[in-house]
C-alpha positions as a Markdown table, in Angstrom:
| # | Residue | x | y | z |
|---|---|---|---|---|
| 1 | Met | 0.1 | -0.1 | 0.1 |
| 2 | Gly | 1.2 | 3.3 | -1.2 |
| 3 | Leu | 1.9 | 6.6 | 1.1 |
| 4 | Pro | 0.1 | 9.0 | -1.1 |
| 5 | Leu | 0.8 | 11.9 | 1.5 |
| 6 | Leu | 4.7 | 11.3 | 1.1 |
| 7 | Arg | 6.5 | 14.4 | 0.4 |
| 8 | Arg | 9.5 | 13.8 | -1.8 |
| 9 | Leu | 12.3 | 15.7 | -2.7 |
| 10 | Arg | 14.0 | 15.0 | -6.1 |
| 11 | Leu | 16.4 | 16.6 | -8.6 |
| 12 | Ile | 14.6 | 18.0 | -11.6 |
| 13 | Gly | 15.1 | 15.0 | -14.5 |
| 14 | Glu | 14.3 | 12.3 | -11.9 |
| 15 | Gly | 12.0 | 10.0 | -12.5 |
| 16 | Glu | 10.6 | 8.8 | -16.0 |
| 17 | Pro | 10.5 | 9.4 | -18.8 |
| 18 | Ala | 13.8 | 10.9 | -19.3 |
| 19 | Cys | 15.5 | 8.9 | -16.4 |
| 20 | Pro | 18.9 | 10.6 | -16.7 |
| 21 | Asp | 21.6 | 8.2 | -15.6 |
| 22 | Tyr | 24.1 | 10.8 | -13.8 |
| 23 | Leu | 22.4 | 13.6 | -11.5 |
| 24 | Asp | 23.6 | 15.4 | -8.5 |
| 25 | Phe | 23.5 | 19.1 | -7.4 |
| 26 | Ile | 25.6 | 21.8 | -9.6 |
| 27 | Phe | 27.8 | 23.3 | -7.6 |
| 28 | Arg | 30.6 | 26.1 | -8.5 |
| 29 | Lys | 34.1 | 24.1 | -8.8 |
| 30 | Gly | 35.8 | 24.6 | -5.7 |
| 31 | Tyr | 32.6 | 25.4 | -3.2 |
| 32 | Glu | 31.2 | 22.1 | -3.4 |
| 33 | Arg | 31.3 | 21.6 | 0.4 |
| 34 | Ala | 30.4 | 25.2 | 1.4 |
| 35 | Cys | 27.0 | 24.7 | -0.9 |
| 36 | Leu | 26.2 | 21.0 | 0.2 |
| 37 | Leu | 26.7 | 22.3 | 3.8 |
| 38 | Ala | 24.0 | 25.4 | 2.4 |
| 39 | Ile | 21.5 | 22.7 | 1.1 |
| 40 | Thr | 21.8 | 20.5 | 4.4 |
| 41 | Glu | 21.2 | 23.8 | 6.5 |
| 42 | His | 18.4 | 24.2 | 4.6 |
| 43 | Leu | 16.7 | 21.0 | 4.5 |
| 44 | Ile | 17.0 | 20.9 | 8.5 |
| 45 | Lys | 15.6 | 24.4 | 9.0 |
| 46 | Asn | 12.4 | 23.2 | 6.8 |
| 47 | His | 12.1 | 20.2 | 7.8 |
| 48 | His | 8.4 | 20.4 | 8.2 |
| 49 | Asp | 8.3 | 20.7 | 4.5 |
| 50 | Trp | 9.4 | 17.1 | 3.9 |
| 51 | Asp | 10.0 | 13.5 | 4.6 |
| 52 | Ile | 12.2 | 11.8 | 2.1 |
| 53 | Leu | 15.1 | 12.8 | -0.1 |
| 54 | Glu | 16.2 | 10.9 | -3.3 |
| 55 | Pro | 19.0 | 12.8 | -4.6 |
| 56 | Ala | 19.0 | 10.1 | -8.0 |
| 57 | Thr | 21.9 | 7.3 | -8.6 |
| 58 | Leu | 25.4 | 9.3 | -7.8 |
| 59 | Pro | 28.5 | 8.8 | -9.1 |
| 60 | Glu | 31.1 | 7.6 | -6.7 |
| 61 | Glu | 33.2 | 10.5 | -7.2 |
| 62 | Ser | 30.1 | 13.1 | -6.2 |
| 63 | Val | 30.7 | 14.8 | -3.0 |
| 64 | Thr | 27.4 | 14.7 | -2.1 |
| 65 | Leu | 27.4 | 11.0 | -1.7 |
| 66 | Arg | 30.7 | 11.5 | 0.3 |
| 67 | Asp | 29.4 | 14.2 | 2.2 |
| 68 | Leu | 25.7 | 14.4 | 2.6 |
| 69 | Pro | 25.0 | 11.2 | 4.4 |
| 70 | Arg | 27.7 | 12.5 | 7.4 |
| 71 | Leu | 25.8 | 15.7 | 8.0 |
| 72 | Ser | 22.7 | 14.2 | 7.6 |
| 73 | Ala | 23.4 | 11.9 | 10.3 |
| 74 | Ser | 25.0 | 14.6 | 12.5 |
| 75 | His | 21.2 | 16.2 | 12.4 |
| 76 | Gly | 19.5 | 12.9 | 13.2 |
| 77 | Leu | 18.4 | 11.9 | 10.2 |
| 78 | Val | 18.1 | 8.6 | 9.0 |
| 79 | Val | 20.0 | 7.6 | 5.8 |
| 80 | Gln | 19.5 | 4.3 | 3.7 |
| 81 | Trp | 21.3 | 2.8 | 1.3 |
| 82 | Asp | 19.4 | 0.7 | -1.6 |
| 83 | His | 22.4 | -0.5 | -4.1 |
| 84 | Glu | 25.4 | 0.1 | -6.4 |
| 85 | Val | 24.5 | 0.8 | -9.9 |
| 86 | Ile | 27.4 | 0.0 | -12.3 |
| 87 | Ser | 28.4 | 2.1 | -15.4 |
| 88 | Pro | 30.7 | 0.4 | -17.9 |
| 89 | Cys | 33.0 | 2.6 | -19.8 |
| 90 | Ile | 36.3 | 2.5 | -21.9 |
| 91 | Arg | 39.8 | 4.6 | -20.9 |
| 92 | Leu | 40.5 | 5.1 | -24.8 |
| 93 | Pro | 44.3 | 4.5 | -25.9 |
| 94 | Gly | 45.7 | 6.6 | -28.6 |
| 95 | Asp | 45.5 | 3.9 | -31.4 |
| 96 | Tyr | 42.6 | 2.0 | -32.2 |
| 97 | Asp | 44.2 | -1.0 | -33.5 |
| 98 | Ala | 45.9 | -1.4 | -30.0 |
| 99 | Tyr | 42.2 | -1.0 | -28.4 |
| 100 | Val | 40.8 | -4.0 | -30.6 |
| 101 | Ile | 44.0 | -6.2 | -29.7 |
| 102 | Ser | 43.0 | -6.0 | -25.9 |
| 103 | Leu | 39.7 | -7.3 | -27.0 |
| 104 | Ser | 38.8 | -11.2 | -26.9 |
| 105 | Ala | 40.0 | -13.4 | -29.6 |
| 106 | Asn | 36.1 | -14.4 | -30.0 |
| 107 | Arg | 35.4 | -10.9 | -30.1 |
| 108 | Arg | 37.7 | -9.5 | -32.9 |
| 109 | Gly | 37.2 | -12.3 | -34.9 |
| 110 | Gln | 33.4 | -11.6 | -34.9 |
| 111 | Leu | 33.7 | -7.7 | -35.5 |
| 112 | Tyr | 36.2 | -8.7 | -38.6 |
| 113 | Asn | 33.9 | -11.5 | -40.4 |
| 114 | Lys | 30.8 | -9.4 | -39.9 |
| 115 | Arg | 32.4 | -6.6 | -41.2 |
| 116 | Ala | 33.9 | -8.5 | -44.0 |
| 117 | Arg | 30.6 | -10.1 | -44.7 |
| 118 | Leu | 28.5 | -7.1 | -44.9 |
| 119 | Asp | 31.1 | -5.6 | -47.5 |
| 120 | Arg | 30.2 | -8.4 | -49.6 |
| 121 | Glu | 27.0 | -8.2 | -49.5 |
| 122 | Phe | 26.2 | -4.6 | -49.5 |
| 123 | Gln | 27.7 | -0.9 | -49.9 |
| 124 | Val | 28.3 | -0.2 | -46.3 |
| 125 | Glu | 28.6 | 3.3 | -45.1 |
| 126 | Phe | 29.4 | 4.9 | -41.8 |
| 127 | Gly | 28.3 | 8.5 | -41.5 |
| 128 | Gly | 26.6 | 10.3 | -39.0 |
| 129 | Tyr | 24.1 | 13.4 | -38.2 |
| 130 | Lys | 25.5 | 17.0 | -36.8 |
| 131 | Glu | 23.9 | 19.7 | -38.0 |
| 132 | Ala | 20.7 | 20.7 | -36.3 |
| 133 | Glu | 18.2 | 20.0 | -39.1 |
| 134 | Leu | 19.6 | 16.7 | -39.7 |
| 135 | Leu | 20.2 | 15.4 | -36.0 |
| 136 | Asp | 16.0 | 16.3 | -36.1 |
| 137 | Asp | 15.7 | 13.8 | -39.0 |
| 138 | Gly | 18.1 | 11.4 | -37.2 |
| 139 | Leu | 16.1 | 11.3 | -34.3 |
| 140 | Glu | 13.4 | 10.3 | -36.1 |
| 141 | Ile | 15.2 | 7.3 | -37.5 |
| 142 | Leu | 16.0 | 6.1 | -33.9 |
| 143 | Ala | 12.7 | 6.2 | -32.5 |
| 144 | Arg | 11.6 | 4.1 | -35.5 |
| 145 | Leu | 14.3 | 2.4 | -34.9 |
| 146 | Asn | 13.9 | 1.5 | -31.5 |
| 147 | Val | 10.6 | 0.9 | -31.4 |
| 148 | Ile | 10.4 | -1.9 | -34.3 |
| 149 | Arg | 13.2 | -3.4 | -32.4 |
| 150 | Met | 11.3 | -3.1 | -28.7 |
| 151 | His | 8.0 | -4.2 | -30.3 |
| 152 | Ala | 9.5 | -7.1 | -31.7 |
| 153 | Leu | 10.8 | -8.0 | -28.3 |
| 154 | Arg | 7.3 | -7.1 | -26.7 |
| 155 | Lys | 8.8 | -4.7 | -24.8 |
| 156 | Glu | 7.8 | -1.0 | -23.6 |
| 157 | Thr | 10.1 | 2.1 | -25.0 |
| 158 | Ser | 10.1 | 5.4 | -24.0 |
| 159 | Phe | 10.3 | 6.4 | -27.5 |
| 160 | Ser | 6.9 | 5.8 | -28.1 |
| 161 | Asp | 6.0 | 8.6 | -25.5 |
| 162 | Pro | 5.4 | 12.0 | -27.7 |
| 163 | Arg | 7.0 | 13.7 | -24.3 |
| 164 | Phe | 10.2 | 11.8 | -24.2 |
| 165 | Ile | 10.5 | 12.7 | -28.2 |
| 166 | Ala | 9.8 | 16.4 | -27.7 |
| 167 | Phe | 12.4 | 16.7 | -24.6 |
| 168 | His | 15.3 | 15.4 | -27.0 |
| 169 | Arg | 14.4 | 17.4 | -29.9 |
| 170 | Glu | 14.7 | 20.5 | -27.5 |
| 171 | Ile | 18.0 | 19.3 | -26.2 |
| 172 | Ile | 19.1 | 18.5 | -29.5 |
| 173 | Arg | 18.6 | 21.9 | -30.6 |
| 174 | Ser | 20.1 | 23.5 | -27.6 |
| 175 | Phe | 23.2 | 21.2 | -27.6 |
| 176 | Ser | 23.9 | 21.0 | -31.2 |
| 177 | Asp | 25.4 | 24.4 | -32.1 |
| 178 | Arg | 27.7 | 23.5 | -28.9 |
| 179 | Gly | 28.9 | 20.5 | -30.8 |
| 180 | Trp | 27.9 | 18.3 | -27.9 |
| 181 | Val | 25.2 | 16.0 | -29.8 |
| 182 | Arg | 26.5 | 12.9 | -31.8 |
| 183 | Met | 24.7 | 10.5 | -34.0 |
| 184 | Pro | 26.9 | 8.0 | -36.0 |
| 185 | His | 24.8 | 5.8 | -38.4 |
| 186 | Leu | 25.6 | 2.8 | -40.3 |
| 187 | Lys | 23.7 | 2.6 | -43.8 |
| 188 | Leu | 23.6 | -0.6 | -45.7 |
| 189 | Asp | 22.7 | 0.1 | -49.3 |
| 190 | Gly | 21.8 | 4.1 | -48.8 |
| 191 | Glu | 19.5 | 2.9 | -45.7 |
| 192 | Val | 20.4 | 3.4 | -42.2 |
| 193 | Val | 20.0 | 0.1 | -40.2 |
| 194 | Ala | 21.8 | 1.2 | -37.4 |
| 195 | Ile | 22.0 | 4.5 | -35.3 |
| 196 | Arg | 23.9 | 5.9 | -31.8 |
| 197 | Tyr | 22.6 | 8.5 | -30.0 |
| 198 | Ala | 25.7 | 10.2 | -27.7 |
| 199 | Phe | 27.0 | 13.7 | -26.0 |
| 200 | Leu | 30.5 | 14.4 | -26.3 |
| 201 | Tyr | 31.0 | 16.4 | -23.5 |
| 202 | His | 34.8 | 17.7 | -22.4 |
| 203 | Gly | 36.5 | 14.6 | -23.8 |
| 204 | Thr | 33.8 | 12.2 | -22.6 |
| 205 | Trp | 31.6 | 10.4 | -25.1 |
| 206 | Tyr | 28.3 | 9.5 | -23.0 |
| 207 | Asp | 26.9 | 6.6 | -24.9 |
| 208 | Tyr | 23.0 | 7.3 | -24.2 |
| 209 | Asn | 20.7 | 4.8 | -26.6 |
| 210 | Gly | 20.2 | 3.3 | -29.9 |
| 211 | Gly | 18.5 | 1.6 | -32.4 |
| 212 | Phe | 18.7 | -1.3 | -34.9 |
| 213 | Asp | 16.7 | -2.9 | -37.8 |
| 214 | Pro | 16.2 | -6.3 | -36.0 |
| 215 | Ala | 16.3 | -7.8 | -39.8 |
| 216 | Phe | 20.1 | -7.0 | -39.2 |
| 217 | Glu | 20.5 | -8.5 | -36.0 |
| 218 | Lys | 22.6 | -11.3 | -36.7 |
| 219 | Ala | 25.0 | -9.0 | -39.2 |
| 220 | Ser | 25.8 | -7.5 | -35.6 |
| 221 | Val | 25.0 | -3.7 | -37.1 |
| 222 | Ser | 24.6 | -2.9 | -33.6 |
| 223 | His | 28.4 | -4.0 | -32.7 |
| 224 | Leu | 29.7 | -2.8 | -35.9 |
| 225 | Leu | 28.5 | 0.6 | -35.3 |
| 226 | Ile | 29.6 | 0.6 | -31.4 |
| 227 | Ala | 33.0 | 0.0 | -32.7 |
| 228 | Glu | 33.2 | 2.1 | -35.4 |
| 229 | Cys | 32.0 | 5.1 | -33.0 |
| 230 | Ile | 35.1 | 4.0 | -30.5 |
| 231 | Arg | 37.5 | 4.4 | -33.9 |
| 232 | Ser | 36.2 | 7.6 | -34.2 |
| 233 | Cys | 36.4 | 8.6 | -30.4 |
| 234 | Ile | 40.0 | 7.4 | -30.7 |
| 235 | Glu | 40.8 | 9.5 | -33.7 |
| 236 | Glu | 39.3 | 12.7 | -32.1 |
| 237 | Gly | 41.4 | 12.3 | -29.1 |
| 238 | Val | 38.4 | 11.5 | -26.5 |
| 239 | Gly | 39.6 | 9.9 | -23.5 |
| 240 | Ile | 36.4 | 8.2 | -22.5 |
| 241 | Phe | 33.9 | 6.2 | -23.7 |
| 242 | Asp | 30.9 | 5.9 | -21.4 |
| 243 | Phe | 28.2 | 3.4 | -21.6 |
| 244 | Leu | 26.3 | 4.5 | -19.0 |
| 245 | Ala | 24.4 | 2.6 | -16.5 |
| 246 | Gly | 23.5 | -0.9 | -16.7 |
| 247 | Ala | 25.1 | -4.3 | -16.9 |
| 248 | His | 24.3 | -4.9 | -20.6 |
| 249 | Pro | 26.5 | -7.7 | -22.3 |
| 250 | His | 27.3 | -5.4 | -25.1 |
| 251 | Lys | 28.8 | -2.5 | -22.8 |
| 252 | Leu | 30.6 | -5.4 | -20.8 |
| 253 | Thr | 31.9 | -6.9 | -24.0 |
| 254 | Tyr | 33.8 | -3.2 | -24.6 |
| 255 | Ala | 34.3 | -1.9 | -21.6 |
| 256 | Asn | 37.9 | -2.2 | -19.8 |
| 257 | Glu | 36.8 | -0.1 | -16.5 |
| 258 | Ile | 33.7 | 0.3 | -13.9 |
| 259 | Arg | 32.2 | 2.9 | -13.0 |
| 260 | Arg | 29.9 | 2.7 | -10.2 |
| 261 | Met | 27.1 | 4.9 | -8.9 |
| 262 | Tyr | 25.2 | 4.2 | -5.8 |
| 263 | Cys | 21.5 | 5.1 | -4.2 |
| 264 | Leu | 20.7 | 7.0 | -0.8 |
| 265 | Thr | 17.8 | 8.3 | 1.0 |
| 266 | Leu | 17.4 | 10.6 | 3.6 |
| 267 | Tyr | 14.5 | 10.5 | 5.9 |
| 268 | Asn | 13.1 | 13.1 | 7.8 |
| 269 | Asp | 11.8 | 12.9 | 11.5 |
| 270 | Ser | 8.1 | 13.0 | 10.4 |
| 271 | Ala | 5.8 | 10.1 | 11.0 |
| 272 | Tyr | 5.5 | 9.6 | 7.0 |
| 273 | Ala | 9.0 | 9.2 | 6.8 |
| 274 | Trp | 9.7 | 6.8 | 9.5 |
| 275 | Leu | 7.0 | 4.9 | 8.2 |
| 276 | Ala | 8.4 | 4.9 | 4.8 |
| 277 | Val | 11.4 | 3.5 | 6.3 |
| 278 | Ala | 9.7 | 0.6 | 7.6 |
| 279 | Thr | 7.9 | -0.3 | 4.8 |
| 280 | Met | 10.9 | 0.0 | 2.4 |
| 281 | Ser | 13.6 | -1.9 | 5.1 |
| 282 | Gly | 11.2 | -4.4 | 5.3 |
| 283 | Gly | 10.5 | -3.4 | 8.9 |
| 284 | Arg | 13.9 | -3.1 | 9.9 |
| 285 | Phe | 15.5 | 0.8 | 10.2 |
| 286 | Val | 18.7 | 0.8 | 8.0 |
| 287 | Arg | 21.3 | 3.1 | 8.9 |
| 288 | Lys | 24.1 | 2.6 | 6.7 |
| 289 | Leu | 26.7 | 5.7 | 6.7 |
| 290 | Leu | 29.3 | 6.0 | 3.9 |
| 291 | Arg | 31.8 | 5.5 | 6.1 |
| 292 | Ser | 31.0 | 2.3 | 6.9 |
| 293 | Ala | 30.6 | 1.3 | 3.2 |
| 294 | Arg | 34.4 | 2.9 | 2.6 |
| 295 | Pro | 37.4 | 4.8 | 4.1 |
| 296 | Thr | 36.5 | 8.5 | 3.7 |
| 297 | Pro | 39.0 | 11.1 | 4.7 |
| 298 | Ser | 38.3 | 13.0 | 8.0 |
| 299 | Leu | 36.3 | 16.7 | 7.1 |
| 300 | Ser | 35.7 | 19.4 | 9.0 |
| 301 | Tyr | 32.7 | 22.0 | 9.0 |
| 302 | Gly | 33.1 | 23.7 | 12.1 |
| 303 | Lys | 30.0 | 23.3 | 14.7 |
| 304 | Thr | 27.6 | 21.3 | 12.5 |
| 305 | Val | 30.0 | 18.3 | 12.7 |
């Protein structure tokens, strides 16, 4: 049974249909601790206005993840840890051939053999959309291929939601002039059969989503396109290829590092919050502070700690 009056605080963007992987407070560099202290004091001062704070899934290097549990626990709030989420990524070398050699012999063989077969049977073309108008067309192709594949698997997809498409159309228009949006694609005989949707920002490629024609699944068109994206990133001098959250097989196949993220929840001292603790923890109150999970440096916040 739900708690309809439970007042939850979440970061803007959290939840469906957007469901971003990395969310956190936005702090000016060098002022992270001061800002987080101000947020904590504000939460305590206005504790009658909220029951639960869910700051999303936070990356392991997050100052929020490290310091918010300490600050909150010192004020009597309950900190509950949920689960760990992994995010596979590639720390890219300076040479594509060196990267391919690092893959398993089976994966290397598949990439070479599948590409050779496509070259024999089709006119193969790798390309990409960068300009705003073409990116808009690419989004339509991405949505169509994603829906076709998910429906074939009898699964739902956010690309069926007009709000989701409208949100990303706006994002694309805002980011395209800055060169942050990338939509590489693979064409066979002039038709797009696979496409990726990614963001290139500060030396990291964030591989957000993709789609491919299920009729060409056995030809591994999606894998071949990912390999080509990796090649392009190395040639551009990109440092990290981030597959984002989820231990999916196609991500783990190429990754050479794992980035970890953690979910935490802060519970206020309201009756609804304590009821939520009991409900969500199976009747057990869970107080797992970050310092019990892994060592952290000692911090000083004056009188607040």
